[in-house]
N, C-alpha and C positions, 0 to 999 in steps of 0.2 A: 592642349597645352602639354604636349609630351616632351618638350625640349628640356634638356638638362645641361645647358651651356653655362659656364662660369664666367661672370662679368665682374669687372672691377667696381667695387662699391663707391669709390670716390668719383664716379662719373656724374653723380648727383650734385648739383650746385646748391639746392635748397631742399631739405626734407620738410614736407608740409604736414605729414601725418604718418604714424606708424603704430601698429598694434599686433599683438600675438595672434597667430592663426595657424590652424592645421591645414591639411591638404588632402584632397581626394583624387584618386587616379582611376580612370576608366579602364576596366579590364574585361574585354570581350562584350559581355551583356550587362554588366553592373559596375557600380562605383565601389572601390575598395579604399578603406582608410589607410593613409600613409602615416606610420607611427612617429615620424620625425617631428620635432618641435620647430615651429617656424615663426616668421615675422613678416607681415605685409607692410611694405613701405611705399608711400606715394610722395613723389617729389618732382621738382623741376630740374631738367637736365641743362647742360651747358648751352644747348641750342634753343632753350626756352620752351620746350615741349614737356608735357606731364608724362611721367613714367610710373608704372605699377610694377613692383618687384616682390618676389617671394624669396625670403632669405632663410637659409637653414641656420638656426640659432646655435647648434652644436659646432658646426664647421665654420660659422661666420662667413658663408659664401652665398652670393646671389645665384639662384638656380633658374627661376622663370622670370623673364623680363617681358 
């Protein structure tokens, strides 16, 4: 999950669950803590599929979809 694309948050039609969560990044041979505060969001998109998103709470931007 090394993607860092920014996606429009309004793409979710229905937010089913969201909770605060941090993030770990794999760096060569070990996992390293990412110090940013985040939010995991599970919701149903416009096409009816479930989506899992990690949202940076400081920037209010979706990073991992």
